[in-house]
C-alpha positions in Angstrom: 20.3 -32.1 62.5 20.6 -28.4 61.5 23.4 -27.1 59.3 25.5 -26.0 62.3 25.1 -29.5 63.8 26.3 -31.1 60.6 29.4 -28.9 60.5 30.1 -29.6 64.2 29.8 -33.4 63.5 32.1 -33.3 60.5 34.7 -31.1 62.4 34.9 -33.7 65.2 36.6 -35.9 62.6 38.4 -33.1 60.6 38.1 -29.3 60.8 39.5 -29.1 57.2 36.7 -31.4 56.0 34.2 -29.3 57.7 35.5 -26.1 56.0 35.6 -27.9 52.7 32.0 -29.1 53.2 30.8 -25.5 54.0 32.7 -24.1 51.0 31.1 -26.7 48.7 27.6 -26.1 50.1 28.0 -22.4 49.5 29.2 -23.0 45.9 26.2 -25.2 45.3 23.8 -22.7 46.7 25.3 -19.8 44.7 24.9 -21.9 41.5 21.3 -22.8 42.5 20.5 -19.1 43.0 21.2 -18.5 39.3 18.5 -21.1 38.3 16.3 -21.5 41.4 13.4 -23.2 39.5 15.7 -25.9 38.3 15.6 -27.9 41.6 13.2 -30.7 42.0 10.0 -30.3 44.0 10.3 -31.8 47.5 8.3 -35.0 47.3 7.1 -34.8 50.9 5.7 -31.3 50.4 4.5 -31.3 46.8 4.8 -27.5 46.6 6.2 -26.0 43.4 7.8 -23.2 45.4 9.7 -25.4 47.8 12.5 -27.3 46.0 15.6 -29.2 46.7 19.0 -30.1 45.4 20.9 -33.1 46.5 24.6 -32.5 47.3 26.5 -35.7 48.2 24.3 -37.2 50.9 22.6 -34.0 51.9 19.4 -32.3 50.8 19.4 -28.5 50.4 15.8 -27.5 50.8 14.9 -24.0 49.6 11.9 -21.8 49.1 11.3 -19.4 46.2 9.4 -16.2 47.0 9.2 -13.2 44.7 12.0 -14.9 42.5 14.3 -14.9 45.6 15.7 -18.2 46.8 15.9 -18.8 50.6 17.6 -21.9 52.0 15.3 -23.5 54.5 17.2 -26.6 55.6 20.3 -28.6 54.9 19.9 -32.1 56.1 21.3 -35.6 55.6 19.2 -37.5 53.0 18.6 -40.3 55.5 16.8 -37.9 57.9 13.1 -37.2 57.9 12.3 -33.7 56.8 11.1 -31.7 59.8 8.4 -29.0 59.5 9.8 -26.0 57.7 8.0 -23.4 59.7 
């Protein structure tokens, strides 16, 4: 389930909850961008430049390249991590 799918799923129950979820994810990513190396290494990948932060039941997976953080995936923690490509 990609980020847009997560938002669509949440909005089926409540559009306000979907907006709040997006806002909180953005806040979390902005904070992470200040300290990109503080996230934990993704266990499945064991690559020090691919990290994650858990937000509620969701994993925010991101890459660090040239000291720039790029969000690769947001997925529910119960889901298997797809190839990042």
